[in-house]
All heavy atoms as a GROMACS GRO file, in nm:
protein
  607
    1MET      N    1   0.082  -0.119  -0.001
    1MET     CA    2   0.001  -0.001  -0.001
    1MET      C    3   0.085   0.124   0.000
    1MET      O    4   0.054   0.220  -0.065
    1MET     CB    5  -0.093  -0.003   0.122
    1MET     CG    6  -0.181   0.111   0.135
    1MET     SD    7  -0.320   0.087   0.031
    1MET     CE    8  -0.430   0.205   0.084
    2CYS      N    9   0.196   0.121   0.076
    2CYS     CA   10   0.286   0.236   0.083
    2CYS      C   11   0.347   0.266  -0.054
    2CYS      O   12   0.380   0.381  -0.084
    2CYS     CB   13   0.396   0.213   0.187
    2CYS     SG   14   0.335   0.215   0.354
    3GLU      N   15   0.365   0.162  -0.134
    3GLU     CA   16   0.427   0.184  -0.264
    3GLU      C   17   0.327   0.259  -0.360
    3GLU      O   18   0.371   0.324  -0.452
    3GLU     CB   19   0.466   0.053  -0.326
    3GLU     CG   20   0.577  -0.020  -0.253
    3GLU     CD   21   0.606  -0.155  -0.306
    3GLU    OE1   22   0.558  -0.190  -0.418
    3GLU    OE2   23   0.680  -0.232  -0.241
    4LEU      N   24   0.200   0.238  -0.336
    4LEU     CA   25   0.100   0.302  -0.424
    4LEU      C   26   0.088   0.452  -0.403
    4LEU      O   27   0.056   0.524  -0.489
    4LEU     CB   28  -0.038   0.234  -0.400
    4LEU     CG   29  -0.049   0.093  -0.455
    4LEU    CD1   30  -0.185   0.036  -0.422
    4LEU    CD2   31  -0.025   0.087  -0.604
    5VAL      N   32   0.115   0.499  -0.285
    5VAL     CA   33   0.101   0.640  -0.249
    5VAL      C   34   0.186   0.728  -0.339
    5VAL      O   35   0.141   0.823  -0.400
    5VAL     CB   36   0.123   0.668  -0.100
    5VAL    CG1   37   0.125   0.819  -0.070
    5VAL    CG2   38   0.019   0.596  -0.016
    6PRO      N   39   0.318   0.699  -0.353
    6PRO     CA   40   0.398   0.785  -0.439
    6PRO      C   41   0.348   0.777  -0.590
    6PRO      O   42   0.349   0.872  -0.657
    6PRO     CB   43   0.538   0.727  -0.427
    6PRO     CG   44   0.539   0.657  -0.301
    6PRO     CD   45   0.400   0.603  -0.278
    7GLN      N   46   0.309   0.654  -0.625
    7GLN     CA   47   0.262   0.642  -0.768
    7GLN      C   48   0.131   0.718  -0.784
    7GLN      O   49   0.113   0.787  -0.889
    7GLN     CB   50   0.238   0.492  -0.798
    7GLN     CG   51   0.360   0.411  -0.813
    7GLN     CD   52   0.333   0.264  -0.838
    7GLN    OE1   53   0.225   0.215  -0.820
    7GLN    NE2   54   0.438   0.192  -0.876
    8MET      N   55   0.045   0.719  -0.684
    8MET     CA   56  -0.083   0.797  -0.698
    8MET      C   57  -0.055   0.944  -0.700
    8MET      O   58  -0.114   1.019  -0.773
    8MET     CB   59  -0.177   0.760  -0.581
    8MET     CG   60  -0.235   0.625  -0.596
    8MET     SD   61  -0.357   0.589  -0.467
    8MET     CE   62  -0.483   0.699  -0.507
    9LYS      N   63   0.046   0.988  -0.622
    9LYS     CA   64   0.080   1.128  -0.622
    9LYS      C   65   0.133   1.169  -0.758
    9LYS      O   66   0.105   1.275  -0.812
    9LYS     CB   67   0.184   1.159  -0.515
    9LYS     CG   68   0.128   1.159  -0.377
    9LYS     CD   69   0.236   1.196  -0.273
    9LYS     CE   70   0.176   1.196  -0.134
    9LYS     NZ   71   0.278   1.227  -0.032
   10THR      N   72   0.215   1.078  -0.819
   10THR     CA   73   0.268   1.107  -0.952
   10THR      C   74   0.155   1.112  -1.054
   10THR      O   75   0.152   1.208  -1.140
   10THR     CB   76   0.367   0.995  -0.993
   10THR    OG1   77   0.474   0.990  -0.896
   10THR    CG2   78   0.424   1.025  -1.131
   11VAL      N   79   0.061   1.023  -1.044
   11VAL     CA   80  -0.054   1.024  -1.138
   11VAL      C   81  -0.136   1.149  -1.118
   11VAL      O   82  -0.177   1.213  -1.218
   11VAL     CB   83  -0.140   0.898  -1.116
   11VAL    CG1   84  -0.272   0.907  -1.197
   11VAL    CG2   85  -0.062   0.773  -1.161
   12ILE      N   86  -0.160   1.183  -0.993
   12ILE     CA   87  -0.239   1.310  -0.967
   12ILE      C   88  -0.169   1.433  -1.023
   12ILE      O   89  -0.230   1.516  -1.084
   12ILE     CB   90  -0.268   1.318  -0.815
   12ILE    CG1   91  -0.367   1.214  -0.768
   12ILE    CG2   92  -0.319   1.460  -0.782
   12ILE    CD1   93  -0.385   1.202  -0.621
   13THR      N   94  -0.037   1.440  -1.002
   13THR     CA   95   0.038   1.548  -1.056
   13THR      C   96   0.032   1.553  -1.209
   13THR      O   97   0.016   1.664  -1.268
   13THR     CB   98   0.193   1.538  -1.010
   13THR    OG1   99   0.195   1.537  -0.870
   13THR    CG2  100   0.274   1.650  -1.066
   14GLU      N  101   0.045   1.439  -1.272
   14GLU     CA  102   0.037   1.434  -1.418
   14GLU      C  103  -0.102   1.477  -1.464
   14GLU      O  104  -0.116   1.548  -1.569
   14GLU     CB  105   0.072   1.289  -1.465
   14GLU     CG  106   0.216   1.257  -1.451
   14GLU     CD  107   0.252   1.114  -1.495
   14GLU    OE1  108   0.154   1.039  -1.527
   14GLU    OE2  109   0.370   1.077  -1.487
   15VAL      N  110  -0.205   1.437  -1.394
   15VAL     CA  111  -0.344   1.470  -1.431
   15VAL      C  112  -0.361   1.625  -1.421
   15VAL      O  113  -0.417   1.686  -1.509
   15VAL     CB  114  -0.448   1.395  -1.349
   15VAL    CG1  115  -0.588   1.455  -1.366
   15VAL    CG2  116  -0.445   1.245  -1.382
   16LYS      N  117  -0.308   1.682  -1.313
   16LYS     CA  118  -0.317   1.828  -1.291
   16LYS      C  119  -0.245   1.899  -1.409
   16LYS      O  120  -0.292   1.999  -1.462
   16LYS     CB  121  -0.261   1.867  -1.159
   16LYS     CG  122  -0.351   1.832  -1.045
   16LYS     CD  123  -0.290   1.874  -0.911
   16LYS     CE  124  -0.380   1.835  -0.795
   16LYS     NZ  125  -0.320   1.873  -0.666
   17GLU      N  126  -0.124   1.850  -1.446
   17GLU     CA  127  -0.052   1.910  -1.556
   17GLU      C  128  -0.131   1.901  -1.686
   17GLU      O  129  -0.132   1.997  -1.766
   17GLU     CB  130   0.084   1.844  -1.568
   17GLU     CG  131   0.182   1.876  -1.458
   17GLU     CD  132   0.312   1.799  -1.470
   17GLU    OE1  133   0.326   1.718  -1.561
   17GLU    OE2  134   0.396   1.813  -1.380
   18MET      N  135  -0.189   1.787  -1.708
   18MET     CA  136  -0.270   1.766  -1.832
   18MET      C  137  -0.383   1.860  -1.835
   18MET      O  138  -0.422   1.915  -1.940
   18MET     CB  139  -0.306   1.621  -1.846
   18MET     CG  140  -0.187   1.530  -1.884
   18MET     SD  141  -0.210   1.352  -1.873
   18MET     CE  142  -0.361   1.319  -1.944
   19ARG      N  143  -0.453   1.879  -1.724
   19ARG     CA  144  -0.566   1.968  -1.713
   19ARG      C  145  -0.522   2.112  -1.752
   19ARG      O  146  -0.592   2.179  -1.827
   19ARG     CB  147  -0.629   1.970  -1.580
   19ARG     CG  148  -0.714   1.852  -1.551
   19ARG     CD  149  -0.785   1.868  -1.414
   19ARG     NE  150  -0.871   1.752  -1.389
   19ARG     CZ  151  -0.924   1.726  -1.269
   19ARG    NH1  152  -0.895   1.802  -1.166
   19ARG    NH2  153  -1.003   1.620  -1.256
   20GLY      N  154  -0.408   2.149  -1.698
   20GLY     CA  155  -0.353   2.284  -1.732
   20GLY      C  156  -0.322   2.296  -1.877
   20GLY      O  157  -0.351   2.399  -1.941
   21GLU      N  158  -0.264   2.192  -1.932
   21GLU     CA  159  -0.234   2.194  -2.080
   21GLU      C  160  -0.366   2.200  -2.160
   21GLU      O  161  -0.372   2.269  -2.263
   21GLU     CB  162  -0.151   2.073  -2.118
   21GLU     CG  163  -0.010   2.075  -2.066
   21GLU     CD  164   0.066   1.945  -2.089
   21GLU    OE1  165   0.016   1.859  -2.163
   21GLU    OE2  166   0.178   1.932  -2.028
   22LEU      N  167  -0.464   2.125  -2.115
   22LEU     CA  168  -0.593   2.125  -2.188
   22LEU      C  169  -0.660   2.260  -2.182
   22LEU      O  170  -0.718   2.310  -2.280
   22LEU     CB  171  -0.687   2.019  -2.131
   22LEU     CG  172  -0.654   1.876  -2.170
   22LEU    CD1  173  -0.739   1.776  -2.093
   22LEU    CD2  174  -0.668   1.857  -2.318
   23ARG      N  175  -0.653   2.329  -2.068
   23ARG     CA  176  -0.707   2.466  -2.056
   23ARG      C  177  -0.634   2.559  -2.152
   23ARG      O  178  -0.696   2.639  -2.220
   23ARG     CB  179  -0.693   2.517  -1.911
   23ARG     CG  180  -0.798   2.466  -1.820
   23ARG     CD  181  -0.790   2.534  -1.683
   23ARG     NE  182  -0.836   2.443  -1.583
   23ARG     CZ  183  -0.762   2.380  -1.493
   23ARG    NH1  184  -0.632   2.405  -1.488
   23ARG    NH2  185  -0.812   2.294  -1.405
   24SER      N  186  -0.503   2.545  -2.159
   24SER     CA  187  -0.423   2.629  -2.248
   24SER      C  188  -0.461   2.603  -2.393
   24SER      O  189  -0.475   2.696  -2.472
   24SER     CB  190  -0.275   2.597  -2.229
   24SER     OG  191  -0.195   2.673  -2.317
   25VAL      N  192  -0.478   2.478  -2.433
   25VAL     CA  193  -0.520   2.441  -2.563
   25VAL      C  194  -0.661   2.502  -2.597
   25VAL      O  195  -0.683   2.554  -2.701
   25VAL     CB  196  -0.518   2.287  -2.586
   25VAL    CG1  197  -0.587   2.249  -2.716
   25VAL    CG2  198  -0.374   2.236  -2.590
   26LYS      N  199  -0.748   2.493  -2.500
   26LYS     CA  200  -0.885   2.546  -2.517
   26LYS      C  201  -0.884   2.698  -2.538
   26LYS      O  202  -0.947   2.747  -2.626
   26LYS     CB  203  -0.973   2.511  -2.398
   26LYS     CG  204  -1.118   2.558  -2.419
   26LYS     CD  205  -1.204   2.528  -2.304
   26LYS     CE  206  -1.346   2.567  -2.321
   26LYS     NZ  207  -1.378   2.686  -2.396
   27VAL      N  208  -0.799   2.766  -2.462
   27VAL     CA  209  -0.782   2.912  -2.479
   27VAL      C  210  -0.729   2.943  -2.622
   27VAL      O  211  -0.783   3.030  -2.690
   27VAL     CB  212  -0.694   2.971  -2.367
   27VAL    CG1  213  -0.653   3.116  -2.408
   27VAL    CG2  214  -0.760   2.965  -2.235
   28THR      N  215  -0.631   2.867  -2.661
   28THR     CA  216  -0.573   2.885  -2.795
   28THR      C  217  -0.675   2.855  -2.902
   28THR      O  218  -0.686   2.935  -3.002
   28THR     CB  219  -0.449   2.796  -2.816
   28THR    OG1  220  -0.353   2.824  -2.717
   28THR    CG2  221  -0.388   2.811  -2.950
   29MET      N  222  -0.753   2.751  -2.889
   29MET     CA  223  -0.859   2.723  -2.984
   29MET      C  224  -0.961   2.833  -2.992
   29MET      O  225  -1.011   2.870  -3.096
   29MET     CB  226  -0.921   2.589  -2.952
   29MET     CG  227  -0.828   2.466  -2.975
   29MET     SD  228  -0.775   2.447  -3.144
   29MET     CE  229  -0.920   2.400  -3.224
   30ASP      N  230  -1.003   2.882  -2.876
   30ASP     CA  231  -1.099   2.992  -2.870
   30ASP      C  232  -1.046   3.114  -2.943
   30ASP      O  233  -1.120   3.182  -3.014
   30ASP     CB  234  -1.135   3.025  -2.725
   30ASP     CG  235  -1.225   2.916  -2.658
   30ASP    OD1  236  -1.275   2.830  -2.732
   30ASP    OD2  237  -1.234   2.914  -2.539
   31ASP      N  238  -0.920   3.149  -2.916
   31ASP     CA  239  -0.856   3.262  -2.984
   31ASP      C  240  -0.853   3.239  -3.132
   31ASP      O  241  -0.881   3.331  -3.210
   31ASP     CB  242  -0.713   3.283  -2.932
   31ASP     CG  243  -0.707   3.331  -2.787
   31ASP    OD1  244  -0.813   3.381  -2.740
   31ASP    OD2  245  -0.594   3.333  -2.728
   32LEU      N  246  -0.819   3.120  -3.173
   32LEU     CA  247  -0.817   3.087  -3.320
   32LEU      C  248  -0.955   3.106  -3.383
   32LEU      O  249  -0.967   3.153  -3.493
   32LEU     CB  250  -0.759   2.950  -3.345
   32LEU     CG  251  -0.610   2.936  -3.325
   32LEU    CD1  252  -0.570   2.788  -3.331
   32LEU    CD2  253  -0.530   3.013  -3.428
   33GLU      N  254  -1.054   3.057  -3.313
   33GLU     CA  255  -1.194   3.063  -3.362
   33GLU      C  256  -1.232   3.212  -3.376
   33GLU      O  257  -1.291   3.250  -3.475
   33GLU     CB  258  -1.287   2.993  -3.272
   33GLU     CG  259  -1.428   2.984  -3.323
   33GLU     CD  260  -1.521   2.903  -3.241
   33GLU    OE1  261  -1.475   2.834  -3.147
   33GLU    OE2  262  -1.642   2.906  -3.269
   34SER      N  263  -1.200   3.294  -3.277
   34SER     CA  264  -1.232   3.436  -3.282
   34SER      C  265  -1.162   3.498  -3.399
   34SER      O  266  -1.219   3.583  -3.474
   34SER     CB  267  -1.193   3.506  -3.153
   34SER     OG  268  -1.272   3.459  -3.046
   35SER      N  269  -1.034   3.471  -3.418
   35SER     CA  270  -0.955   3.524  -3.530
   35SER      C  271  -1.014   3.481  -3.660
   35SER      O  272  -1.029   3.562  -3.754
   35SER     CB  273  -0.813   3.480  -3.519
   35SER     OG  274  -0.752   3.534  -3.403
   36HIS      N  275  -1.053   3.354  -3.674
   36HIS     CA  276  -1.114   3.306  -3.798
   36HIS      C  277  -1.241   3.378  -3.827
   36HIS      O  278  -1.264   3.420  -3.942
   36HIS     CB  279  -1.134   3.153  -3.784
   36HIS     CG  280  -1.197   3.094  -3.907
   36HIS    ND1  281  -1.330   3.076  -3.916
   36HIS    CD2  282  -1.143   3.052  -4.021
   36HIS    CE1  283  -1.360   3.024  -4.035
   36HIS    NE2  284  -1.246   3.010  -4.100
   37THR      N  285  -1.323   3.395  -3.728
   37THR     CA  286  -1.454   3.463  -3.748
   37THR      C  287  -1.428   3.612  -3.798
   37THR      O  288  -1.487   3.659  -3.893
   37THR     CB  289  -1.534   3.470  -3.618
   37THR    OG1  290  -1.559   3.330  -3.575
   37THR    CG2  291  -1.664   3.545  -3.634
   38TYR      N  292  -1.333   3.681  -3.731
   38TYR     CA  293  -1.298   3.816  -3.764
   38TYR      C  294  -1.240   3.826  -3.908
   38TYR      O  295  -1.289   3.907  -3.991
   38TYR     CB  296  -1.195   3.873  -3.671
   38TYR     CG  297  -1.142   4.007  -3.710
   38TYR    CD1  298  -1.216   4.122  -3.693
   38TYR    CD2  299  -1.012   4.020  -3.769
   38TYR    CE1  300  -1.165   4.245  -3.732
   38TYR    CE2  301  -0.964   4.140  -3.806
   38TYR     CZ  302  -1.043   4.255  -3.790
   38TYR     OH  303  -0.993   4.375  -3.828
   39LEU      N  304  -1.150   3.737  -3.942
   39LEU     CA  305  -1.093   3.734  -4.076
   39LEU      C  306  -1.193   3.700  -4.182
   39LEU      O  307  -1.189   3.754  -4.292
   39LEU     CB  308  -0.971   3.638  -4.080
   39LEU     CG  309  -0.848   3.686  -3.999
   39LEU    CD1  310  -0.743   3.580  -4.000
   39LEU    CD2  311  -0.793   3.816  -4.055
   40SER      N  312  -1.290   3.611  -4.151
   40SER     CA  313  -1.390   3.575  -4.248
   40SER      C  314  -1.477   3.701  -4.275
   40SER      O  315  -1.514   3.723  -4.394
   40SER     CB  316  -1.479   3.465  -4.198
   40SER     OG  317  -1.405   3.342  -4.188
   41GLY      N  318  -1.506   3.774  -4.171
   41GLY     CA  319  -1.582   3.897  -4.194
   41GLY      C  320  -1.509   3.997  -4.278
   41GLY      O  321  -1.564   4.065  -4.364
   42GLN      N  322  -1.381   4.010  -4.247
   42GLN     CA  323  -1.295   4.104  -4.327
   42GLN      C  324  -1.290   4.064  -4.475
   42GLN      O  325  -1.295   4.146  -4.557
   42GLN     CB  326  -1.153   4.104  -4.269
   42GLN     CG  327  -1.142   4.171  -4.134
   42GLN     CD  328  -1.171   4.320  -4.139
   42GLN    OE1  329  -1.282   4.361  -4.103
   42GLN    NE2  330  -1.080   4.398  -4.181
   43MET      N  331  -1.284   3.934  -4.495
   43MET     CA  332  -1.274   3.886  -4.634
   43MET      C  333  -1.405   3.916  -4.706
   43MET      O  334  -1.402   3.958  -4.822
   43MET     CB  335  -1.252   3.738  -4.637
   43MET     CG  336  -1.235   3.681  -4.780
   43MET     SD  337  -1.142   3.539  -4.778
   43MET     CE  338  -1.162   3.485  -4.949
   44GLU      N  339  -1.519   3.894  -4.636
   44GLU     CA  340  -1.647   3.928  -4.700
   44GLU      C  341  -1.654   4.077  -4.737
   44GLU      O  342  -1.699   4.115  -4.844
   44GLU     CB  343  -1.765   3.890  -4.607
   44GLU     CG  344  -1.788   3.742  -4.599
   44GLU     CD  345  -1.819   3.676  -4.728
   44GLU    OE1  346  -1.898   3.731  -4.809
   44GLU    OE2  347  -1.768   3.565  -4.756
   45ASP      N  348  -1.606   4.161  -4.645
   45ASP     CA  349  -1.601   4.305  -4.671
   45ASP      C  350  -1.514   4.340  -4.790
   45ASP      O  351  -1.551   4.420  -4.877
   45ASP     CB  352  -1.555   4.378  -4.548
   45ASP     CG  353  -1.648   4.379  -4.430
   45ASP    OD1  354  -1.766   4.338  -4.448
   45ASP    OD2  355  -1.606   4.416  -4.320
   46LEU      N  356  -1.395   4.272  -4.799
   46LEU     CA  357  -1.307   4.300  -4.910
   46LEU      C  358  -1.368   4.253  -5.045
   46LEU      O  359  -1.352   4.320  -5.146
   46LEU     CB  360  -1.173   4.230  -4.885
   46LEU     CG  361  -1.086   4.293  -4.777
   46LEU    CD1  362  -0.966   4.204  -4.747
   46LEU    CD2  363  -1.038   4.431  -4.817
   47LEU      N  364  -1.430   4.138  -5.042
   47LEU     CA  365  -1.495   4.089  -5.164
   47LEU      C  366  -1.605   4.185  -5.212
   47LEU      O  367  -1.619   4.210  -5.330
   47LEU     CB  368  -1.551   3.946  -5.142
   47LEU     CG  369  -1.444   3.838  -5.127
   47LEU    CD1  370  -1.513   3.706  -5.086
   47LEU    CD2  371  -1.364   3.819  -5.256
   48GLN      N  372  -1.677   4.239  -5.116
   48GLN     CA  373  -1.784   4.339  -5.152
   48GLN      C  374  -1.718   4.465  -5.208
   48GLN      O  375  -1.768   4.518  -5.306
   48GLN     CB  376  -1.871   4.370  -5.030
   48GLN     CG  377  -1.991   4.461  -5.061
   48GLN     CD  378  -2.078   4.403  -5.167
   48GLN    OE1  379  -2.115   4.286  -5.165
   48GLN    NE2  380  -2.116   4.489  -5.261
   49ASP      N  381  -1.610   4.507  -5.144
   49ASP     CA  382  -1.540   4.627  -5.193
   49ASP      C  383  -1.490   4.601  -5.336
   49ASP      O  384  -1.497   4.694  -5.421
   49ASP     CB  385  -1.425   4.665  -5.104
   49ASP     CG  386  -1.469   4.718  -4.968
   49ASP    OD1  387  -1.584   4.753  -4.954
   49ASP    OD2  388  -1.382   4.725  -4.881
   50ILE      N  389  -1.434   4.486  -5.362
   50ILE     CA  390  -1.380   4.454  -5.501
   50ILE      C  391  -1.497   4.458  -5.599
   50ILE      O  392  -1.485   4.513  -5.710
   50ILE     CB  393  -1.315   4.315  -5.497
   50ILE    CG1  394  -1.181   4.326  -5.424
   50ILE    CG2  395  -1.293   4.271  -5.643
   50ILE    CD1  396  -1.116   4.194  -5.399
   51LYS      N  397  -1.610   4.402  -5.562
   51LYS     CA  398  -1.729   4.402  -5.653
   51LYS      C  399  -1.771   4.545  -5.680
   51LYS      O  400  -1.796   4.581  -5.794
   51LYS     CB  401  -1.841   4.328  -5.578
   51LYS     CG  402  -1.956   4.292  -5.664
   51LYS     CD  403  -2.054   4.202  -5.585
   51LYS     CE  404  -2.167   4.153  -5.672
   51LYS     NZ  405  -2.256   4.067  -5.594
   52THR      N  406  -1.773   4.630  -5.576
   52THR     CA  407  -1.816   4.768  -5.598
   52THR      C  408  -1.712   4.841  -5.685
   52THR      O  409  -1.749   4.916  -5.777
   52THR     CB  410  -1.826   4.838  -5.462
   52THR    OG1  411  -1.921   4.774  -5.382
   52THR    CG2  412  -1.859   4.984  -5.475
   53LEU      N  413  -1.584   4.817  -5.659
   53LEU     CA  414  -1.477   4.883  -5.739
   53LEU      C  415  -1.485   4.838  -5.889
   53LEU      O  416  -1.467   4.925  -5.977
   53LEU     CB  417  -1.339   4.853  -5.684
   53LEU     CG  418  -1.310   4.926  -5.554
   53LEU    CD1  419  -1.174   4.868  -5.493
   53LEU    CD2  420  -1.297   5.074  -5.578
   54LYS      N  421  -1.515   4.714  -5.912
   54LYS     CA  422  -1.526   4.668  -6.050
   54LYS      C  423  -1.642   4.734  -6.120
   54LYS      O  424  -1.637   4.775  -6.235
   54LYS     CB  425  -1.543   4.517  -6.053
   54LYS     CG  426  -1.413   4.442  -6.031
   54LYS     CD  427  -1.432   4.292  -6.039
   54LYS     CE  428  -1.300   4.222  -6.024
   54LYS     NZ  429  -1.317   4.076  -6.034
   55SER      N  430  -1.753   4.749  -6.051
   55SER     CA  431  -1.870   4.817  -6.099
   55SER      C  432  -1.839   4.963  -6.131
   55SER      O  433  -1.874   5.017  -6.238
   55SER     CB  434  -1.989   4.806  -6.006
   55SER     OG  435  -2.096   4.875  -6.050
   56ASP      N  436  -1.772   5.029  -6.040
   56ASP     CA  437  -1.733   5.169  -6.053
   56ASP      C  438  -1.637   5.185  -6.175
   56ASP      O  439  -1.652   5.277  -6.250
   56ASP     CB  440  -1.667   5.226  -5.926
   56ASP     CG  441  -1.759   5.240  -5.810
   56ASP    OD1  442  -1.884   5.229  -5.830
   56ASP    OD2  443  -1.711   5.266  -5.700
   57GLN      N  444  -1.548   5.092  -6.187
   57GLN     CA  445  -1.454   5.094  -6.297
   57GLN      C  446  -1.527   5.088  -6.430
   57GLN      O  447  -1.498   5.160  -6.525
   57GLN     CB  448  -1.350   4.981  -6.284
   57GLN     CG  449  -1.242   4.979  -6.396
   57GLN     CD  450  -1.160   4.858  -6.392
   57GLN    OE1  451  -1.200   4.749  -6.343
   57GLN    NE2  452  -1.033   4.874  -6.434
   58ALA      N  453  -1.620   4.996  -6.440
   58ALA     CA  454  -1.698   4.978  -6.565
   58ALA      C  455  -1.775   5.109  -6.597
   58ALA      O  456  -1.776   5.151  -6.714
   58ALA     CB  457  -1.792   4.860  -6.552
   59SER      N  458  -1.832   5.169  -6.496
   59SER     CA  459  -1.905   5.291  -6.515
   59SER      C  460  -1.817   5.406  -6.561
   59SER      O  461  -1.847   5.479  -6.652
   59SER     CB  462  -1.974   5.326  -6.383
   59SER     OG  463  -2.042   5.451  -6.397
   60LEU      N  464  -1.701   5.412  -6.500
   60LEU     CA  465  -1.604   5.518  -6.538
   60LEU      C  466  -1.551   5.498  -6.679
   60LEU      O  467  -1.528   5.592  -6.752
   60LEU     CB  468  -1.487   5.520  -6.438
   60LEU     CG  469  -1.518   5.582  -6.300
   60LEU    CD1  470  -1.402   5.555  -6.204
   60LEU    CD2  471  -1.553   5.727  -6.312
   61ARG      N  472  -1.531   5.375  -6.720
   61ARG     CA  473  -1.487   5.347  -6.858
   61ARG      C  474  -1.593   5.395  -6.955
   61ARG      O  475  -1.556   5.454  -7.063
   61ARG     CB  476  -1.457   5.201  -6.873
   61ARG     CG  477  -1.328   5.159  -6.812
   61ARG     CD  478  -1.291   5.014  -6.846
   61ARG     NE  479  -1.161   4.984  -6.784
   61ARG     CZ  480  -1.108   4.869  -6.789
   61ARG    NH1  481  -1.166   4.765  -6.845
   61ARG    NH2  482  -0.991   4.845  -6.733
   62LYS      N  483  -1.714   5.368  -6.926
   62LYS     CA  484  -1.824   5.414  -7.017
   62LYS      C  485  -1.824   5.568  -7.025
   62LYS      O  486  -1.844   5.623  -7.133
   62LYS     CB  487  -1.960   5.364  -6.968
   62LYS     CG  488  -1.982   5.217  -6.992
   62LYS     CD  489  -2.117   5.172  -6.941
   62LYS     CE  490  -2.134   5.021  -6.949
   62LYS     NZ  491  -2.260   4.975  -6.895
   63HIS      N  492  -1.811   5.627  -6.908
   63HIS     CA  493  -1.809   5.776  -6.906
   63HIS      C  494  -1.695   5.832  -6.983
   63HIS      O  495  -1.710   5.930  -7.056
   63HIS     CB  496  -1.808   5.818  -6.755
   63HIS     CG  497  -1.828   5.968  -6.739
   63HIS    ND1  498  -1.944   6.033  -6.772
   63HIS    CD2  499  -1.742   6.061  -6.693
   63HIS    CE1  500  -1.931   6.160  -6.746
   63HIS    NE2  501  -1.804   6.183  -6.698
   64VAL      N  502  -1.575   5.775  -6.967
   64VAL     CA  503  -1.457   5.822  -7.042
   64VAL      C  504  -1.476   5.804  -7.188
   64VAL      O  505  -1.444   5.893  -7.268
   64VAL     CB  506  -1.328   5.748  -6.990
   64VAL    CG1  507  -1.214   5.771  -7.088
   64VAL    CG2  508  -1.292   5.789  -6.850
   65SER      N  509  -1.530   5.688  -7.226
   65SER     CA  510  -1.560   5.664  -7.371
   65SER      C  511  -1.653   5.770  -7.426
   65SER      O  512  -1.636   5.823  -7.533
   65SER     CB  513  -1.618   5.523  -7.382
   65SER     OG  514  -1.646   5.498  -7.522
   66SER      N  515  -1.755   5.802  -7.348
   66SER     CA  516  -1.855   5.899  -7.390
   66SER      C  517  -1.784   6.039  -7.404
   66SER      O  518  -1.813   6.108  -7.501
   66SER     CB  519  -1.964   5.909  -7.286
   66SER     OG  520  -2.051   6.016  -7.317
   67LEU      N  521  -1.703   6.072  -7.308
   67LEU     CA  522  -1.631   6.200  -7.314
   67LEU      C  523  -1.534   6.206  -7.435
   67LEU      O  524  -1.522   6.308  -7.500
   67LEU     CB  525  -1.558   6.230  -7.188
   67LEU     CG  526  -1.646   6.260  -7.064
   67LEU    CD1  527  -1.555   6.267  -6.936
   67LEU    CD2  528  -1.720   6.390  -7.080
   68GLU      N  529  -1.470   6.095  -7.459
   68GLU     CA  530  -1.380   6.090  -7.577
   68GLU      C  531  -1.459   6.111  -7.708
   68GLU      O  532  -1.410   6.180  -7.797
   68GLU     CB  533  -1.309   5.954  -7.580
   68GLU     CG  534  -1.204   5.940  -7.474
   68GLU     CD  535  -1.135   5.804  -7.468
   68GLU    OE1  536  -1.196   5.706  -7.518
   68GLU    OE2  537  -1.029   5.795  -7.409
   69GLY      N  538  -1.575   6.048  -7.718
   69GLY     CA  539  -1.663   6.067  -7.833
   69GLY      C  540  -1.704   6.216  -7.848
   69GLY      O  541  -1.699   6.269  -7.960
   70LYS      N  542  -1.739   6.278  -7.740
   70LYS     CA  543  -1.778   6.419  -7.743
   70LYS      C  544  -1.657   6.509  -7.781
   70LYS      O  545  -1.671   6.603  -7.860
   70LYS     CB  546  -1.831   6.464  -7.610
   70LYS     CG  547  -1.971   6.405  -7.580
   70LYS     CD  548  -2.025   6.443  -7.445
   70LYS     CE  549  -2.160   6.373  -7.417
   70LYS     NZ  550  -2.210   6.403  -7.286
   71HIS      N  551  -1.541   6.474  -7.729
   71HIS     CA  552  -1.419   6.550  -7.763
   71HIS      C  553  -1.387   6.533  -7.909
   71HIS      O  554  -1.355   6.633  -7.978
   71HIS     CB  555  -1.302   6.496  -7.681
   71HIS     CG  556  -1.174   6.561  -7.710
   71HIS    ND1  557  -1.083   6.512  -7.801
   71HIS    CD2  558  -1.121   6.682  -7.666
   71HIS    CE1  559  -0.980   6.596  -7.814
   71HIS    NE2  560  -0.998   6.694  -7.731
   72ASP      N  561  -1.405   6.419  -7.965
   72ASP     CA  562  -1.380   6.398  -8.105
   72ASP      C  563  -1.475   6.478  -8.190
   72ASP      O  564  -1.439   6.539  -8.290
   72ASP     CB  565  -1.390   6.248  -8.145
   72ASP     CG  566  -1.276   6.167  -8.087
   72ASP    OD1  567  -1.174   6.226  -8.046
   72ASP    OD2  568  -1.290   6.043  -8.081
   73THR      N  569  -1.601   6.482  -8.148
   73THR     CA  570  -1.701   6.559  -8.220
   73THR      C  571  -1.671   6.711  -8.221
   73THR      O  572  -1.676   6.781  -8.320
   73THR     CB  573  -1.847   6.536  -8.156
   73THR    OG1  574  -1.873   6.398  -8.166
   73THR    CG2  575  -1.948   6.611  -8.231
   74VAL      N  576  -1.636   6.760  -8.102
   74VAL     CA  577  -1.603   6.905  -8.088
   74VAL      C  578  -1.474   6.934  -8.169
   74VAL      O  579  -1.465   7.039  -8.237
   74VAL     CB  580  -1.582   6.942  -7.941
   74VAL    CG1  581  -1.526   7.080  -7.922
   74VAL    CG2  582  -1.714   6.931  -7.867
   75SER      N  583  -1.374   6.846  -8.161
   75SER     CA  584  -1.247   6.865  -8.235
   75SER      C  585  -1.269   6.872  -8.387
   75SER      O  586  -1.209   6.946  -8.458
   75SER     CB  587  -1.148   6.753  -8.201
   75SER     OG  588  -1.113   6.766  -8.061
   76SER      N  589  -1.360   6.786  -8.436
   76SER     CA  590  -1.382   6.778  -8.580
   76SER      C  591  -1.460   6.902  -8.626
   76SER      O  592  -1.449   6.939  -8.746
   76SER     CB  593  -1.453   6.651  -8.619
   76SER     OG  594  -1.582   6.650  -8.564
   77LYS      N  595  -1.539   6.966  -8.542
   77LYS     CA  596  -1.611   7.087  -8.584
   77LYS      C  597  -1.527   7.209  -8.579
   77LYS      O  598  -1.553   7.308  -8.644
   77LYS     CB  599  -1.734   7.107  -8.487
   77LYS     CG  600  -1.839   7.000  -8.512
   77LYS     CD  601  -1.959   7.035  -8.418
   77LYS     CE  602  -2.068   6.928  -8.445
   77LYS     NZ  603  -2.184   6.949  -8.358
   78GLY      N  604  -1.415   7.206  -8.498
   78GLY     CA  605  -1.333   7.322  -8.483
   78GLY      C  606  -1.232   7.337  -8.581
   78GLY      O  607  -1.199   7.377  -8.679
   0.00000   0.00000   0.00000
């Protein structure tokens, strides 16, 4: 029985260490999940911004083309 006491203390110590490590892993996982959620939101925002910029670019190209046509018309009359 006396031989079991040191072994039990060792097992208890190891279990306590493992619990600490598990808590640390859980905190890390929670942090990663929060970061993932934040980055996913940022990515959605960036994709929306890209979509808007592409639309604006197309609109500006049409406007520039229209202005070039008007410039050509005015230049040919002058």
